[in-house]
C-alpha positions in Angstrom: 0.0 0.0 0.0 1.3 3.4 -0.9 1.8 6.1 1.7 -0.7 9.0 1.4 2.0 11.5 0.5 3.1 9.4 -2.4 -0.6 9.1 -3.5 -0.9 12.9 -3.4 2.2 13.3 -5.5 0.9 10.8 -8.0 -2.4 12.7 -8.0 -0.6 15.9 -8.9 1.2 14.2 -11.7 -2.0 12.7 -13.1 -3.9 15.9 -12.7 -1.4 17.7 -14.8 -1.7 15.0 -17.6 2.0 14.1 -17.4 4.0 11.1 -16.4 6.8 10.6 -13.9 9.5 11.2 -16.5 8.0 14.5 -17.6 7.4 15.5 -13.9 11.1 14.8 -13.1 12.2 17.1 -16.0 9.9 19.8 -14.9 11.2 19.8 -11.3 14.8 19.4 -12.4 15.4 15.9 -11.0 16.7 12.7 -12.6 13.8 10.5 -13.6 15.2 7.4 -11.9 15.5 9.4 -8.6 11.9 10.5 -8.6 10.7 7.0 -9.7 12.7 5.4 -6.9 11.2 7.7 -4.3 7.6 7.3 -5.6 8.0 3.5 -5.8 9.3 3.4 -2.2 12.7 2.1 -3.2 14.3 5.3 -1.8 13.0 7.5 0.9 11.1 10.5 -0.2 13.3 13.6 0.2 12.3 17.0 1.4 13.9 18.7 -1.7 11.6 16.5 -3.9 8.5 17.6 -1.9 9.5 21.3 -2.0 10.3 21.1 -5.8 7.0 19.5 -6.5 5.1 22.1 -4.4 7.0 25.0 -6.0 6.7 23.9 -9.6 3.0 22.8 -9.4 2.0 25.5 -7.0 0.9 23.1 -4.3 0.6 23.7 -0.6 3.4 22.0 1.3 1.2 21.5 4.3 -1.4 19.8 2.2 1.1 17.6 0.4 2.7 16.5 3.7 -0.5 16.0 5.7 -3.5 15.8 3.3 -5.1 18.7 5.2 -6.0 21.9 3.3 -5.6 24.3 6.3 -3.0 24.6 8.9 -4.7 24.2 12.3 -4.6 27.4 14.4 -2.8 25.7 17.3 0.0 24.7 14.9 0.3 28.2 13.5 0.4 29.8 16.9 3.0 27.4 18.2 5.3 28.6 15.3 4.5 32.2 15.6 7.4 34.5 16.1 7.8 35.6 19.7 7.3 39.2 20.4 10.5 41.0 21.2 11.1 41.6 24.9 13.1 44.7 24.1 11.3 48.0 23.6 13.3 49.1 20.6 11.7 52.5 20.5 12.8 53.3 24.0 16.2 51.8 23.3 16.5 54.0 20.2 15.5 57.2 22.1 17.9 56.4 24.9 20.8 55.9 22.4 19.8 59.1 20.6 19.8 61.1 23.9 23.2 59.7 24.8 24.5 60.6 21.4 23.2 64.2 21.6 24.6 64.5 25.2 28.0 63.3 24.1 28.1 66.0 21.4 26.7 68.7 23.7 23.5 69.1 21.8 20.3 70.0 23.6 17.6 67.3 24.0 13.9 67.9 24.2 13.4 66.2 27.5 
């Protein structure tokens, strides 16, 4: 039995009315490499997945999981943390120090 991700890749190939040989040329990969990965002889490589998604304009999350939307709890767990430094205050403090060093008046 094929793995679901392999089935989705084969669906992409079929949906685009091409064969594995043509798909491999389109994504810039040797035909035997793609065939071996799709037949389970070799492990499916991340660069293969990314190349397929990029060329065929497919969603990486969908290809990997079969889901069309990333769950909000997954998105929030990867959200960039808010900086703990108040850069505006840091900027103004550095500016005041610079002006003070050069003997220039500050507004505050």
